[in-house]
FILUM-235778 format. One record per residue (C-alpha): residue number from 0; x, z, y. Coordinates in steps of 0.5 Angstrom, whole numbers, plus 500, padded with zeros to 3 digits. Each point is the difference from the previous one (the first is absolute). Example, Ala and Ser with C-alpha at 12.3 -4.5 7.8 and 13.67 -1.06 7.14 Angstrom:
BEGIN
0,525,516,491
1,502,498,507
***
This chain:
BEGIN
0,500,500,500
1,503,498,507
2,498,503,506
3,501,497,507
4,503,507,502
5,506,499,495
6,501,493,502
7,507,499,503
8,500,498,507
9,503,493,502
10,508,501,503
11,498,498,507
12,495,505,500
13,505,505,498
14,505,498,504
15,496,500,506
16,498,507,498
17,507,502,500
18,502,497,507
19,494,503,503
20,502,507,497
21,507,499,502
22,498,498,508
23,495,507,499
24,507,504,498
25,504,497,506
26,494,502,504
27,500,507,498
28,508,500,501
29,499,497,507
30,494,505,502
31,504,506,498
32,505,497,504
33,496,500,506
34,497,506,499
35,507,504,500
36,502,496,506
37,494,502,504
38,501,507,498
39,507,500,502
40,499,496,506
41,494,506,502
42,506,505,500
43,506,495,503
44,496,498,506
45,498,507,503
46,508,501,499
47,501,493,503
48,495,501,506
49,504,507,501
50,507,497,502
51,497,494,504
52,501,501,507
53,494,501,504
54,501,493,504
55,499,497,493
56,495,505,497
57,494,495,501
58,504,494,498
59,502,504,494
60,493,502,498
61,497,493,500
62,506,498,495
63,498,506,496
64,493,499,500
65,501,492,498
66,504,502,494
67,496,505,497
68,494,495,501
69,504,495,496
70,502,505,495
71,493,502,499
72,497,493,499
73,506,498,495
74,498,506,496
75,492,499,500
76,502,493,498
77,504,502,494
78,495,505,498
79,494,495,500
80,505,495,497
81,501,505,494
82,493,501,499
83,497,493,500
84,506,497,496
85,499,506,495
86,493,499,499
87,501,492,499
88,506,501,495
89,494,503,496
90,494,496,502
91,504,493,500
92,501,501,492
93,492,500,499
94,497,493,500
95,496,501,506
96,499,495,505
97,500,505,506
98,507,503,498
99,503,493,501
100,497,499,507
101,501,507,501
102,508,499,499
103,500,494,505
104,496,504,505
105,504,506,500
106,507,496,499
107,498,496,507
108,498,507,503
109,506,504,498
110,504,494,502
111,497,500,507
112,502,508,500
113,507,498,498
114,501,495,505
115,497,505,506
116,505,506,498
117,506,495,500
118,498,497,506
119,499,507,503
120,507,502,498
121,504,494,502
122,497,501,507
123,504,506,500
124,506,497,500
***
């Protein structure tokens, strides 16, 4: 007796699931890095603002606020990417058309978020 649950998945489905899971792992690493950076930056920014001369304090506070918002954006994109990709790596293995559509939509949204993060970081230089 053969059941559809025990049928082996095509190689392309297994590979895509593994690649999506790998991307989810990279997003988890990025999220951990971004969260650690935000936590460290919260402490470091206070010390930095204490040593900046009073004449430059307003400009330095603006730079600190911009960096903090960029780090938070990076963390949010990575956390959302991890959650979405982890779910997609499991659902793409099912023979659901909605899973394939969801994979395309999620990849487009995450690509836009990543482009937004990269653009905000490159504008700082």
